[in-house]
PDB file of N, H, CA, C and O in Angstrom:
ATOM      1  N   MET A   1      -1.287   5.761 -20.305  1.00  0.00           N
ATOM      2  CA  MET A   1      -2.089   6.367 -21.339  1.00  0.00           C
ATOM      3  C   MET A   1      -2.955   7.469 -20.744  1.00  0.00           C
ATOM      4  O   MET A   1      -3.109   8.544 -21.324  1.00  0.00           O
ATOM      5  N   GLU A   2      -3.509   7.180 -19.588  1.00  0.00           N
ATOM      6  H   GLU A   2      -3.384   6.307 -19.117  1.00  0.00           H
ATOM      7  CA  GLU A   2      -4.376   8.154 -18.921  1.00  0.00           C
ATOM      8  C   GLU A   2      -3.594   9.425 -18.579  1.00  0.00           C
ATOM      9  O   GLU A   2      -4.104  10.534 -18.740  1.00  0.00           O
ATOM     10  N   GLN A   3      -2.370   9.260 -18.113  1.00  0.00           N
ATOM     11  H   GLN A   3      -1.956   8.360 -17.982  1.00  0.00           H
ATOM     12  CA  GLN A   3      -1.533  10.410 -17.772  1.00  0.00           C
ATOM     13  C   GLN A   3      -1.209  11.237 -19.018  1.00  0.00           C
ATOM     14  O   GLN A   3      -1.221  12.467 -18.971  1.00  0.00           O
ATOM     15  N   ALA A   4      -0.921  10.563 -20.125  1.00  0.00           N
ATOM     16  H   ALA A   4      -0.911   9.563 -20.163  1.00  0.00           H
ATOM     17  CA  ALA A   4      -0.611  11.275 -21.367  1.00  0.00           C
ATOM     18  C   ALA A   4      -1.811  12.083 -21.839  1.00  0.00           C
ATOM     19  O   ALA A   4      -1.652  13.217 -22.292  1.00  0.00           O
ATOM     20  N   LEU A   5      -3.004  11.517 -21.740  1.00  0.00           N
ATOM     21  H   LEU A   5      -3.133  10.597 -21.372  1.00  0.00           H
ATOM     22  CA  LEU A   5      -4.212  12.250 -22.131  1.00  0.00           C
ATOM     23  C   LEU A   5      -4.453  13.455 -21.223  1.00  0.00           C
ATOM     24  O   LEU A   5      -4.868  14.519 -21.682  1.00  0.00           O
ATOM     25  N   GLU A   6      -4.189  13.274 -19.943  1.00  0.00           N
ATOM     26  H   GLU A   6      -3.852  12.410 -19.570  1.00  0.00           H
ATOM     27  CA  GLU A   6      -4.377  14.374 -19.002  1.00  0.00           C
ATOM     28  C   GLU A   6      -3.399  15.511 -19.294  1.00  0.00           C
ATOM     29  O   GLU A   6      -3.777  16.681 -19.250  1.00  0.00           O
ATOM     30  N   ILE A   7      -2.160  15.177 -19.589  1.00  0.00           N
ATOM     31  H   ILE A   7      -1.852  14.226 -19.626  1.00  0.00           H
ATOM     32  CA  ILE A   7      -1.163  16.202 -19.905  1.00  0.00           C
ATOM     33  C   ILE A   7      -1.514  16.899 -21.221  1.00  0.00           C
ATOM     34  O   ILE A   7      -1.388  18.119 -21.332  1.00  0.00           O
ATOM     35  N   SER A   8      -1.952  16.130 -22.209  1.00  0.00           N
ATOM     36  H   SER A   8      -2.054  15.139 -22.118  1.00  0.00           H
ATOM     37  CA  SER A   8      -2.320  16.759 -23.487  1.00  0.00           C
ATOM     38  C   SER A   8      -3.530  17.680 -23.321  1.00  0.00           C
ATOM     39  O   SER A   8      -3.605  18.721 -23.975  1.00  0.00           O
ATOM     40  N   ASP A   9      -4.474  17.312 -22.461  1.00  0.00           N
ATOM     41  H   ASP A   9      -4.413  16.467 -21.930  1.00  0.00           H
ATOM     42  CA  ASP A   9      -5.616  18.192 -22.182  1.00  0.00           C
ATOM     43  C   ASP A   9      -5.149  19.495 -21.535  1.00  0.00           C
ATOM     44  O   ASP A   9      -5.651  20.569 -21.867  1.00  0.00           O
ATOM     45  N   LYS A  10      -4.193  19.404 -20.615  1.00  0.00           N
ATOM     46  H   LYS A  10      -3.785  18.532 -20.345  1.00  0.00           H
ATOM     47  CA  LYS A  10      -3.670  20.607 -19.963  1.00  0.00           C
ATOM     48  C   LYS A  10      -2.964  21.509 -20.966  1.00  0.00           C
ATOM     49  O   LYS A  10      -3.046  22.733 -20.867  1.00  0.00           O
ATOM     50  N   ILE A  11      -2.271  20.912 -21.928  1.00  0.00           N
ATOM     51  H   ILE A  11      -2.204  19.918 -22.009  1.00  0.00           H
ATOM     52  CA  ILE A  11      -1.604  21.706 -22.965  1.00  0.00           C
ATOM     53  C   ILE A  11      -2.653  22.404 -23.832  1.00  0.00           C
ATOM     54  O   ILE A  11      -2.504  23.584 -24.152  1.00  0.00           O
ATOM     55  N   MET A  12      -3.702  21.693 -24.209  1.00  0.00           N
ATOM     56  H   MET A  12      -3.823  20.735 -23.949  1.00  0.00           H
ATOM     57  CA  MET A  12      -4.751  22.261 -25.058  1.00  0.00           C
ATOM     58  C   MET A  12      -5.492  23.405 -24.344  1.00  0.00           C
ATOM     59  O   MET A  12      -5.882  24.385 -24.980  1.00  0.00           O
ATOM     60  N   ARG A  13      -5.684  23.279 -23.025  1.00  0.00           N
ATOM     61  H   ARG A  13      -5.367  22.483 -22.508  1.00  0.00           H
ATOM     62  CA  ARG A  13      -6.361  24.326 -22.252  1.00  0.00           C
ATOM     63  C   ARG A  13      -5.439  25.509 -21.982  1.00  0.00           C
ATOM     64  O   ARG A  13      -5.910  26.592 -21.634  1.00  0.00           O
ATOM     65  N   GLY A  14      -4.126  25.313 -22.138  1.00  0.00           N
ATOM     66  H   GLY A  14      -3.744  24.433 -22.420  1.00  0.00           H
ATOM     67  CA  GLY A  14      -3.175  26.386 -21.869  1.00  0.00           C
ATOM     68  C   GLY A  14      -2.622  26.382 -20.467  1.00  0.00           C
ATOM     69  O   GLY A  14      -1.923  27.317 -20.076  1.00  0.00           O
ATOM     70  N   ASP A  15      -2.926  25.328 -19.683  1.00  0.00           N
ATOM     71  H   ASP A  15      -3.494  24.569 -20.000  1.00  0.00           H
ATOM     72  CA  ASP A  15      -2.399  25.222 -18.322  1.00  0.00           C
ATOM     73  C   ASP A  15      -0.894  24.949 -18.326  1.00  0.00           C
ATOM     74  O   ASP A  15      -0.186  25.345 -17.401  1.00  0.00           O
ATOM     75  N   ILE A  16      -0.415  24.282 -19.355  1.00  0.00           N
ATOM     76  H   ILE A  16      -0.990  23.960 -20.107  1.00  0.00           H
ATOM     77  CA  ILE A  16       1.006  23.943 -19.496  1.00  0.00           C
ATOM     78  C   ILE A  16       1.494  24.518 -20.820  1.00  0.00           C
ATOM     79  O   ILE A  16       0.814  24.426 -21.843  1.00  0.00           O
ATOM     80  N   GLN A  17       2.670  25.105 -20.783  1.00  0.00           N
ATOM     81  H   GLN A  17       3.222  25.180 -19.953  1.00  0.00           H
ATOM     82  CA  GLN A  17       3.260  25.628 -22.016  1.00  0.00           C
ATOM     83  C   GLN A  17       3.703  24.463 -22.900  1.00  0.00           C
ATOM     84  O   GLN A  17       4.190  23.456 -22.386  1.00  0.00           O
ATOM     85  N   PRO A  18       3.544  24.580 -24.216  1.00  0.00           N
ATOM     86  CA  PRO A  18       3.921  23.472 -25.113  1.00  0.00           C
ATOM     87  C   PRO A  18       5.427  23.451 -25.417  1.00  0.00           C
ATOM     88  O   PRO A  18       5.840  23.519 -26.575  1.00  0.00           O
ATOM     89  N   ASP A  19       6.245  23.356 -24.339  1.00  0.00           N
ATOM     90  H   ASP A  19       5.910  23.301 -23.398  1.00  0.00           H
ATOM     91  CA  ASP A  19       7.679  23.177 -24.543  1.00  0.00           C
ATOM     92  C   ASP A  19       8.129  21.945 -23.763  1.00  0.00           C
ATOM     93  O   ASP A  19       7.470  21.512 -22.818  1.00  0.00           O
ATOM     94  N   ILE A  20       9.244  21.402 -24.172  1.00  0.00           N
ATOM     95  H   ILE A  20       9.779  21.754 -24.940  1.00  0.00           H
ATOM     96  CA  ILE A  20       9.684  20.104 -23.646  1.00  0.00           C
ATOM     97  C   ILE A  20       9.969  20.151 -22.147  1.00  0.00           C
ATOM     98  O   ILE A  20       9.693  19.179 -21.445  1.00  0.00           O
ATOM     99  N   GLN A  21      10.508  21.243 -21.648  1.00  0.00           N
ATOM    100  H   GLN A  21      10.732  22.033 -22.219  1.00  0.00           H
ATOM    101  CA  GLN A  21      10.831  21.333 -20.230  1.00  0.00           C
ATOM    102  C   GLN A  21       9.568  21.301 -19.368  1.00  0.00           C
ATOM    103  O   GLN A  21       9.525  20.594 -18.362  1.00  0.00           O
ATOM    104  N   ALA A  22       8.549  22.056 -19.751  1.00  0.00           N
ATOM    105  H   ALA A  22       8.583  22.631 -20.568  1.00  0.00           H
ATOM    106  CA  ALA A  22       7.299  22.089 -18.989  1.00  0.00           C
ATOM    107  C   ALA A  22       6.607  20.726 -19.021  1.00  0.00           C
ATOM    108  O   ALA A  22       6.068  20.273 -18.011  1.00  0.00           O
ATOM    109  N   ILE A  23       6.626  20.089 -20.165  1.00  0.00           N
ATOM    110  H   ILE A  23       7.063  20.458 -20.985  1.00  0.00           H
ATOM    111  CA  ILE A  23       5.995  18.768 -20.288  1.00  0.00           C
ATOM    112  C   ILE A  23       6.762  17.738 -19.461  1.00  0.00           C
ATOM    113  O   ILE A  23       6.155  16.901 -18.793  1.00  0.00           O
ATOM    114  N   THR A  24       8.094  17.798 -19.503  1.00  0.00           N
ATOM    115  H   THR A  24       8.588  18.478 -20.045  1.00  0.00           H
ATOM    116  CA  THR A  24       8.914  16.864 -18.725  1.00  0.00           C
ATOM    117  C   THR A  24       8.661  17.034 -17.239  1.00  0.00           C
ATOM    118  O   THR A  24       8.554  16.047 -16.511  1.00  0.00           O
ATOM    119  N   GLU A  25       8.564  18.278 -16.779  1.00  0.00           N
ATOM    120  H   GLU A  25       8.651  19.080 -17.370  1.00  0.00           H
ATOM    121  CA  GLU A  25       8.276  18.523 -15.364  1.00  0.00           C
ATOM    122  C   GLU A  25       6.915  17.965 -14.972  1.00  0.00           C
ATOM    123  O   GLU A  25       6.768  17.390 -13.894  1.00  0.00           O
ATOM    124  N   GLN A  26       5.927  18.127 -15.830  1.00  0.00           N
ATOM    125  H   GLN A  26       6.046  18.594 -16.706  1.00  0.00           H
ATOM    126  CA  GLN A  26       4.584  17.621 -15.549  1.00  0.00           C
ATOM    127  C   GLN A  26       4.587  16.095 -15.477  1.00  0.00           C
ATOM    128  O   GLN A  26       3.947  15.511 -14.602  1.00  0.00           O
ATOM    129  N   VAL A  27       5.302  15.452 -16.391  1.00  0.00           N
ATOM    130  H   VAL A  27       5.821  15.926 -17.102  1.00  0.00           H
ATOM    131  CA  VAL A  27       5.385  13.986 -16.376  1.00  0.00           C
ATOM    132  C   VAL A  27       6.072  13.514 -15.107  1.00  0.00           C
ATOM    133  O   VAL A  27       5.641  12.535 -14.499  1.00  0.00           O
ATOM    134  N   ALA A  28       7.139  14.199 -14.698  1.00  0.00           N
ATOM    135  H   ALA A  28       7.489  14.995 -15.192  1.00  0.00           H
ATOM    136  CA  ALA A  28       7.862  13.821 -13.473  1.00  0.00           C
ATOM    137  C   ALA A  28       6.972  13.976 -12.250  1.00  0.00           C
ATOM    138  O   ALA A  28       7.025  13.146 -11.342  1.00  0.00           O
ATOM    139  N   GLN A  29       6.158  15.021 -12.209  1.00  0.00           N
ATOM    140  H   GLN A  29       6.115  15.695 -12.946  1.00  0.00           H
ATOM    141  CA  GLN A  29       5.257  15.221 -11.076  1.00  0.00           C
ATOM    142  C   GLN A  29       4.192  14.140 -11.014  1.00  0.00           C
ATOM    143  O   GLN A  29       3.834  13.687  -9.927  1.00  0.00           O
ATOM    144  N   GLN A  30       3.684  13.725 -12.153  1.00  0.00           N
ATOM    145  H   GLN A  30       3.975  14.093 -13.036  1.00  0.00           H
ATOM    146  CA  GLN A  30       2.634  12.707 -12.162  1.00  0.00           C
ATOM    147  C   GLN A  30       3.188  11.312 -11.936  1.00  0.00           C
ATOM    148  O   GLN A  30       2.444  10.418 -11.532  1.00  0.00           O
ATOM    149  N   SER A  31       4.471  11.102 -12.185  1.00  0.00           N
ATOM    150  H   SER A  31       5.075  11.828 -12.513  1.00  0.00           H
ATOM    151  CA  SER A  31       5.051   9.782 -12.023  1.00  0.00           C
ATOM    152  C   SER A  31       5.372   9.458 -10.576  1.00  0.00           C
ATOM    153  O   SER A  31       5.622   8.299 -10.245  1.00  0.00           O
ATOM    154  N   THR A  32       5.370  10.449  -9.716  1.00  0.00           N
ATOM    155  H   THR A  32       5.167  11.391  -9.984  1.00  0.00           H
ATOM    156  CA  THR A  32       5.649  10.201  -8.315  1.00  0.00           C
ATOM    157  C   THR A  32       4.402   9.656  -7.644  1.00  0.00           C
ATOM    158  O   THR A  32       3.281   9.920  -8.078  1.00  0.00           O
ATOM    159  N   GLY A  33       4.609   8.898  -6.590  1.00  0.00           N
ATOM    160  H   GLY A  33       5.520   8.684  -6.238  1.00  0.00           H
ATOM    161  CA  GLY A  33       3.479   8.388  -5.835  1.00  0.00           C
ATOM    162  C   GLY A  33       3.228   6.917  -6.085  1.00  0.00           C
ATOM    163  O   GLY A  33       4.152   6.144  -6.340  1.00  0.00           O
ATOM    164  N   ALA A  34       1.962   6.543  -6.007  1.00  0.00           N
ATOM    165  H   ALA A  34       1.212   7.170  -5.800  1.00  0.00           H
ATOM    166  CA  ALA A  34       1.568   5.135  -6.091  1.00  0.00           C
ATOM    167  C   ALA A  34       1.879   4.532  -7.457  1.00  0.00           C
ATOM    168  O   ALA A  34       2.262   3.365  -7.539  1.00  0.00           O
ATOM    169  N   ASP A  35       1.723   5.303  -8.525  1.00  0.00           N
ATOM    170  H   ASP A  35       1.412   6.251  -8.458  1.00  0.00           H
ATOM    171  CA  ASP A  35       2.007   4.777  -9.863  1.00  0.00           C
ATOM    172  C   ASP A  35       3.480   4.427 -10.011  1.00  0.00           C
ATOM    173  O   ASP A  35       3.821   3.402 -10.602  1.00  0.00           O
ATOM    174  N   ALA A  36       4.348   5.269  -9.481  1.00  0.00           N
ATOM    175  H   ALA A  36       4.071   6.102  -9.001  1.00  0.00           H
ATOM    176  CA  ALA A  36       5.786   5.013  -9.563  1.00  0.00           C
ATOM    177  C   ALA A  36       6.149   3.778  -8.747  1.00  0.00           C
ATOM    178  O   ALA A  36       6.974   2.974  -9.181  1.00  0.00           O
ATOM    179  N   GLN A  37       5.556   3.618  -7.592  1.00  0.00           N
ATOM    180  H   GLN A  37       4.886   4.271  -7.239  1.00  0.00           H
ATOM    181  CA  GLN A  37       5.816   2.438  -6.765  1.00  0.00           C
ATOM    182  C   GLN A  37       5.340   1.176  -7.467  1.00  0.00           C
ATOM    183  O   GLN A  37       6.032   0.158  -7.462  1.00  0.00           O
ATOM    184  N   LEU A  38       4.170   1.241  -8.063  1.00  0.00           N
ATOM    185  H   LEU A  38       3.608   2.068  -8.067  1.00  0.00           H
ATOM    186  CA  LEU A  38       3.646   0.083  -8.782  1.00  0.00           C
ATOM    187  C   LEU A  38       4.547  -0.268  -9.958  1.00  0.00           C
ATOM    188  O   LEU A  38       4.811  -1.443 -10.215  1.00  0.00           O
ATOM    189  N   LEU A  39       5.020   0.749 -10.672  1.00  0.00           N
ATOM    190  H   LEU A  39       4.806   1.703 -10.464  1.00  0.00           H
ATOM    191  CA  LEU A  39       5.933   0.517 -11.790  1.00  0.00           C
ATOM    192  C   LEU A  39       7.227  -0.126 -11.313  1.00  0.00           C
ATOM    193  O   LEU A  39       7.730  -1.046 -11.959  1.00  0.00           O
ATOM    194  N   ASN A  40       7.768   0.335 -10.207  1.00  0.00           N
ATOM    195  H   ASN A  40       7.359   1.082  -9.682  1.00  0.00           H
ATOM    196  CA  ASN A  40       8.990  -0.259  -9.658  1.00  0.00           C
ATOM    197  C   ASN A  40       8.774  -1.710  -9.249  1.00  0.00           C
ATOM    198  O   ASN A  40       9.620  -2.564  -9.514  1.00  0.00           O
ATOM    199  N   ILE A  41       7.662  -1.987  -8.612  1.00  0.00           N
ATOM    200  H   ILE A  41       6.975  -1.293  -8.397  1.00  0.00           H
ATOM    201  CA  ILE A  41       7.356  -3.359  -8.187  1.00  0.00           C
ATOM    202  C   ILE A  41       7.190  -4.266  -9.398  1.00  0.00           C
ATOM    203  O   ILE A  41       7.706  -5.384  -9.419  1.00  0.00           O
ATOM    204  N   MET A  42       6.471  -3.784 -10.405  1.00  0.00           N
ATOM    205  H   MET A  42       6.052  -2.877 -10.388  1.00  0.00           H
ATOM    206  CA  MET A  42       6.260  -4.606 -11.605  1.00  0.00           C
ATOM    207  C   MET A  42       7.571  -4.836 -12.357  1.00  0.00           C
ATOM    208  O   MET A  42       7.766  -5.906 -12.933  1.00  0.00           O
ATOM    209  N   THR A  43       8.462  -3.861 -12.362  1.00  0.00           N
ATOM    210  H   THR A  43       8.304  -2.992 -11.895  1.00  0.00           H
ATOM    211  CA  THR A  43       9.772  -4.035 -12.999  1.00  0.00           C
ATOM    212  C   THR A  43      10.573  -5.100 -12.276  1.00  0.00           C
ATOM    213  O   THR A  43      11.202  -5.943 -12.915  1.00  0.00           O
ATOM    214  N   ILE A  44      10.559  -5.072 -10.958  1.00  0.00           N
ATOM    215  H   ILE A  44      10.048  -4.387 -10.438  1.00  0.00           H
ATOM    216  CA  ILE A  44      11.278  -6.083 -10.170  1.00  0.00           C
ATOM    217  C   ILE A  44      10.688  -7.464 -10.418  1.00  0.00           C
ATOM    218  O   ILE A  44      11.431  -8.431 -10.581  1.00  0.00           O
ATOM    219  N   VAL A  45       9.364  -7.571 -10.449  1.00  0.00           N
ATOM    220  H   VAL A  45       8.760  -6.785 -10.317  1.00  0.00           H
ATOM    221  CA  VAL A  45       8.715  -8.859 -10.715  1.00  0.00           C
ATOM    222  C   VAL A  45       9.094  -9.372 -12.106  1.00  0.00           C
ATOM    223  O   VAL A  45       9.374 -10.559 -12.276  1.00  0.00           O
ATOM    224  N   LEU A  46       9.104  -8.488 -13.089  1.00  0.00           N
ATOM    225  H   LEU A  46       8.877  -7.524 -12.950  1.00  0.00           H
ATOM    226  CA  LEU A  46       9.488  -8.881 -14.442  1.00  0.00           C
ATOM    227  C   LEU A  46      10.921  -9.394 -14.482  1.00  0.00           C
ATOM    228  O   LEU A  46      11.194 -10.413 -15.116  1.00  0.00           O
ATOM    229  N   LEU A  47      11.836  -8.703 -13.816  1.00  0.00           N
ATOM    230  H   LEU A  47      11.615  -7.875 -13.301  1.00  0.00           H
ATOM    231  CA  LEU A  47      13.236  -9.139 -13.788  1.00  0.00           C
ATOM    232  C   LEU A  47      13.398 -10.488 -13.084  1.00  0.00           C
ATOM    233  O   LEU A  47      14.182 -11.327 -13.525  1.00  0.00           O
ATOM    234  N   ILE A  48      12.669 -10.694 -12.009  1.00  0.00           N
ATOM    235  H   ILE A  48      12.032 -10.012 -11.651  1.00  0.00           H
ATOM    236  CA  ILE A  48      12.729 -11.976 -11.299  1.00  0.00           C
ATOM    237  C   ILE A  48      12.213 -13.100 -12.197  1.00  0.00           C
ATOM    238  O   ILE A  48      12.820 -14.169 -12.265  1.00  0.00           O
ATOM    239  N   CYS A  49      11.098 -12.863 -12.882  1.00  0.00           N
ATOM    240  H   CYS A  49      10.605 -11.995 -12.827  1.00  0.00           H
ATOM    241  CA  CYS A  49      10.558 -13.886 -13.793  1.00  0.00           C
ATOM    242  C   CYS A  49      11.524 -14.175 -14.931  1.00  0.00           C
ATOM    243  O   CYS A  49      11.697 -15.331 -15.318  1.00  0.00           O
ATOM    244  N   TRP A  50      12.155 -13.139 -15.469  1.00  0.00           N
ATOM    245  H   TRP A  50      12.015 -12.201 -15.155  1.00  0.00           H
ATOM    246  CA  TRP A  50      13.143 -13.333 -16.547  1.00  0.00           C
ATOM    247  C   TRP A  50      14.310 -14.165 -16.045  1.00  0.00           C
ATOM    248  O   TRP A  50      14.752 -15.086 -16.732  1.00  0.00           O
ATOM    249  N   PHE A  51      14.816 -13.854 -14.856  1.00  0.00           N
ATOM    250  H   PHE A  51      14.456 -13.105 -14.298  1.00  0.00           H
ATOM    251  CA  PHE A  51      15.943 -14.588 -14.286  1.00  0.00           C
ATOM    252  C   PHE A  51      15.571 -16.050 -14.052  1.00  0.00           C
ATOM    253  O   PHE A  51      16.372 -16.940 -14.339  1.00  0.00           O
ATOM    254  N   ILE A  52      14.379 -16.310 -13.541  1.00  0.00           N
ATOM    255  H   ILE A  52      13.729 -15.587 -13.308  1.00  0.00           H
ATOM    256  CA  ILE A  52      13.922 -17.685 -13.334  1.00  0.00           C
ATOM    257  C   ILE A  52      13.833 -18.416 -14.673  1.00  0.00           C
ATOM    258  O   ILE A  52      14.189 -19.591 -14.755  1.00  0.00           O
ATOM    259  N   GLY A  53      13.366 -17.740 -15.718  1.00  0.00           N
ATOM    260  H   GLY A  53      13.077 -16.785 -15.651  1.00  0.00           H
ATOM    261  CA  GLY A  53      13.286 -18.346 -17.047  1.00  0.00           C
ATOM    262  C   GLY A  53      14.654 -18.708 -17.593  1.00  0.00           C
ATOM    263  O   GLY A  53      14.811 -19.763 -18.208  1.00  0.00           O
ATOM    264  N   VAL A  54      15.648 -17.857 -17.381  1.00  0.00           N
ATOM    265  H   VAL A  54      15.520 -17.001 -16.882  1.00  0.00           H
ATOM    266  CA  VAL A  54      17.014 -18.147 -17.837  1.00  0.00           C
ATOM    267  C   VAL A  54      17.561 -19.362 -17.103  1.00  0.00           C
ATOM    268  O   VAL A  54      18.118 -20.266 -17.727  1.00  0.00           O
ATOM    269  N   ILE A  55      17.409 -19.391 -15.796  1.00  0.00           N
ATOM    270  H   ILE A  55      16.957 -18.657 -15.289  1.00  0.00           H
ATOM    271  CA  ILE A  55      17.881 -20.535 -14.998  1.00  0.00           C
ATOM    272  C   ILE A  55      17.179 -21.810 -15.440  1.00  0.00           C
ATOM    273  O   ILE A  55      17.826 -22.849 -15.569  1.00  0.00           O
ATOM    274  N   ASP A  56      15.886 -21.756 -15.673  1.00  0.00           N
ATOM    275  H   ASP A  56      15.361 -20.911 -15.569  1.00  0.00           H
ATOM    276  CA  ASP A  56      15.134 -22.931 -16.106  1.00  0.00           C
ATOM    277  C   ASP A  56      15.601 -23.412 -17.481  1.00  0.00           C
ATOM    278  O   ASP A  56      15.652 -24.618 -17.723  1.00  0.00           O
ATOM    279  N   ALA A  57      15.938 -22.501 -18.372  1.00  0.00           N
ATOM    280  H   ALA A  57      15.896 -21.521 -18.175  1.00  0.00           H
ATOM    281  CA  ALA A  57      16.427 -22.887 -19.700  1.00  0.00           C
ATOM    282  C   ALA A  57      17.734 -23.655 -19.576  1.00  0.00           C
ATOM    283  O   ALA A  57      17.920 -24.673 -20.243  1.00  0.00           O
ATOM    284  N   PHE A  58      18.634 -23.182 -18.738  1.00  0.00           N
ATOM    285  H   PHE A  58      18.484 -22.355 -18.196  1.00  0.00           H
ATOM    286  CA  PHE A  58      19.887 -23.907 -18.519  1.00  0.00           C
ATOM    287  C   PHE A  58      19.636 -25.281 -17.900  1.00  0.00           C
ATOM    288  O   PHE A  58      20.274 -26.265 -18.274  1.00  0.00           O
ATOM    289  N   ARG A  59      18.699 -25.340 -16.946  1.00  0.00           N
ATOM    290  H   ARG A  59      18.181 -24.541 -16.642  1.00  0.00           H
ATOM    291  CA  ARG A  59      18.382 -26.614 -16.290  1.00  0.00           C
ATOM    292  C   ARG A  59      17.816 -27.616 -17.294  1.00  0.00           C
ATOM    293  O   ARG A  59      18.223 -28.778 -17.307  1.00  0.00           O
ATOM    294  N   VAL A  60      16.893 -27.177 -18.121  1.00  0.00           N
ATOM    295  H   VAL A  60      16.562 -26.233 -18.110  1.00  0.00           H
ATOM    296  CA  VAL A  60      16.283 -28.051 -19.125  1.00  0.00           C
ATOM    297  C   VAL A  60      17.335 -28.518 -20.131  1.00  0.00           C
ATOM    298  O   VAL A  60      17.321 -29.676 -20.548  1.00  0.00           O
ATOM    299  N   ASP A  61      18.242 -27.631 -20.522  1.00  0.00           N
ATOM    300  H   ASP A  61      18.253 -26.690 -20.184  1.00  0.00           H
ATOM    301  CA  ASP A  61      19.298 -27.999 -21.461  1.00  0.00           C
ATOM    302  C   ASP A  61      20.207 -29.075 -20.871  1.00  0.00           C
ATOM    303  O   ASP A  61      20.586 -30.013 -21.573  1.00  0.00           O
ATOM    304  N   ARG A  62      20.552 -28.955 -19.622  1.00  0.00           N
ATOM    305  H   ARG A  62      20.245 -28.193 -19.052  1.00  0.00           H
ATOM    306  CA  ARG A  62      21.397 -29.983 -18.979  1.00  0.00           C
ATOM    307  C   ARG A  62      20.682 -31.329 -18.914  1.00  0.00           C
ATOM    308  O   ARG A  62      21.296 -32.371 -19.140  1.00  0.00           O
ATOM    309  N   ILE A  63      19.399 -31.310 -18.609  1.00  0.00           N
ATOM    310  H   ILE A  63      18.900 -30.463 -18.426  1.00  0.00           H
ATOM    311  CA  ILE A  63      18.628 -32.557 -18.548  1.00  0.00           C
ATOM    312  C   ILE A  63      18.583 -33.199 -19.931  1.00  0.00           C
ATOM    313  O   ILE A  63      18.739 -34.414 -20.050  1.00  0.00           O
ATOM    314  N   ARG A  64      18.374 -32.408 -20.971  1.00  0.00           N
ATOM    315  H   ARG A  64      18.247 -31.421 -20.875  1.00  0.00           H
ATOM    316  CA  ARG A  64      18.347 -32.945 -22.335  1.00  0.00           C
ATOM    317  C   ARG A  64      19.705 -33.524 -22.727  1.00  0.00           C
ATOM    318  O   ARG A  64      19.767 -34.575 -23.365  1.00  0.00           O
ATOM    319  N   ASP A  65      20.779 -32.856 -22.357  1.00  0.00           N
ATOM    320  H   ASP A  65      20.729 -32.003 -21.839  1.00  0.00           H
ATOM    321  CA  ASP A  65      22.112 -33.357 -22.677  1.00  0.00           C
ATOM    322  C   ASP A  65      22.382 -34.701 -21.999  1.00  0.00           C
ATOM    323  O   ASP A  65      23.005 -35.580 -22.595  1.00  0.00           O
ATOM    324  N   LYS A  66      21.924 -34.865 -20.776  1.00  0.00           N
ATOM    325  H   LYS A  66      21.418 -34.152 -20.292  1.00  0.00           H
ATOM    326  CA  LYS A  66      22.130 -36.129 -20.058  1.00  0.00           C
ATOM    327  C   LYS A  66      21.317 -37.258 -20.660  1.00  0.00           C
ATOM    328  O   LYS A  66      21.769 -38.402 -20.665  1.00  0.00           O
ATOM    329  N   ASN A  67      20.122 -36.964 -21.169  1.00  0.00           N
ATOM    330  H   ASN A  67      19.754 -36.034 -21.165  1.00  0.00           H
ATOM    331  CA  ASN A  67      19.236 -37.978 -21.695  1.00  0.00           C
ATOM    332  C   ASN A  67      19.461 -38.267 -23.185  1.00  0.00           C
ATOM    333  O   ASN A  67      18.934 -39.257 -23.691  1.00  0.00           O
ATOM    334  N   ASP A  68      20.214 -37.446 -23.890  1.00  0.00           N
ATOM    335  H   ASP A  68      20.642 -36.642 -23.478  1.00  0.00           H
ATOM    336  CA  ASP A  68      20.435 -37.617 -25.310  1.00  0.00           C
ATOM    337  C   ASP A  68      21.871 -38.104 -25.540  1.00  0.00           C
ATOM    338  O   ASP A  68      22.807 -37.311 -25.440  1.00  0.00           O
ATOM    339  N   PRO A  69      22.061 -39.395 -25.847  1.00  0.00           N
ATOM    340  CA  PRO A  69      23.409 -39.922 -25.999  1.00  0.00           C
ATOM    341  C   PRO A  69      24.148 -39.347 -27.213  1.00  0.00           C
ATOM    342  O   PRO A  69      25.379 -39.332 -27.216  1.00  0.00           O
ATOM    343  N   VAL A  70      23.447 -38.881 -28.225  1.00  0.00           N
ATOM    344  H   VAL A  70      22.447 -38.893 -28.222  1.00  0.00           H
ATOM    345  CA  VAL A  70      24.087 -38.330 -29.401  1.00  0.00           C
ATOM    346  C   VAL A  70      24.784 -37.019 -29.063  1.00  0.00           C
ATOM    347  O   VAL A  70      25.929 -36.810 -29.465  1.00  0.00           O
ATOM    348  N   SER A  71      24.127 -36.147 -28.343  1.00  0.00           N
ATOM    349  H   SER A  71      23.197 -36.317 -28.016  1.00  0.00           H
ATOM    350  CA  SER A  71      24.722 -34.865 -28.005  1.00  0.00           C
ATOM    351  C   SER A  71      25.812 -35.030 -26.945  1.00  0.00           C
ATOM    352  O   SER A  71      26.698 -34.179 -26.863  1.00  0.00           O
ATOM    353  N   ALA A  72      25.785 -36.076 -26.141  1.00  0.00           N
ATOM    354  H   ALA A  72      25.066 -36.767 -26.208  1.00  0.00           H
ATOM    355  CA  ALA A  72      26.810 -36.300 -25.137  1.00  0.00           C
ATOM    356  C   ALA A  72      28.136 -36.693 -25.781  1.00  0.00           C
ATOM    357  O   ALA A  72      29.187 -36.455 -25.186  1.00  0.00           O
ATOM    358  N   ASN A  73      28.128 -37.283 -26.970  1.00  0.00           N
ATOM    359  H   ASN A  73      27.274 -37.476 -27.454  1.00  0.00           H
ATOM    360  CA  ASN A  73      29.349 -37.720 -27.639  1.00  0.00           C
ATOM    361  C   ASN A  73      30.026 -36.597 -28.428  1.00  0.00           C
ATOM    362  O   ASN A  73      31.144 -36.784 -28.907  1.00  0.00           O
ATOM    363  N   ARG A  74      29.393 -35.460 -28.573  1.00  0.00           N
ATOM    364  H   ARG A  74      28.485 -35.308 -28.183  1.00  0.00           H
ATOM    365  CA  ARG A  74      29.974 -34.339 -29.328  1.00  0.00           C
ATOM    366  C   ARG A  74      31.061 -33.672 -28.608  1.00  0.00           C
ATOM    367  O   ARG A  74      31.643 -32.714 -29.118  1.00  0.00           O
TER     368      ARG A  74
END
């Protein structure tokens, strides 16, 4: 959000031309560095948590199937 406000301020001041190519270049320049690394790390953490959740769902389902005699007979 902070980056978007900064870019919009630059457009309003006339530092950046209000065309898509100039704005895209500015966003790409601001995305490099520590923010991009943090975003990559958080994406990896999110994917790992999602994968663990999927594995846990399968594990819980197997435990329920073993403990529920009605579903075992289907």
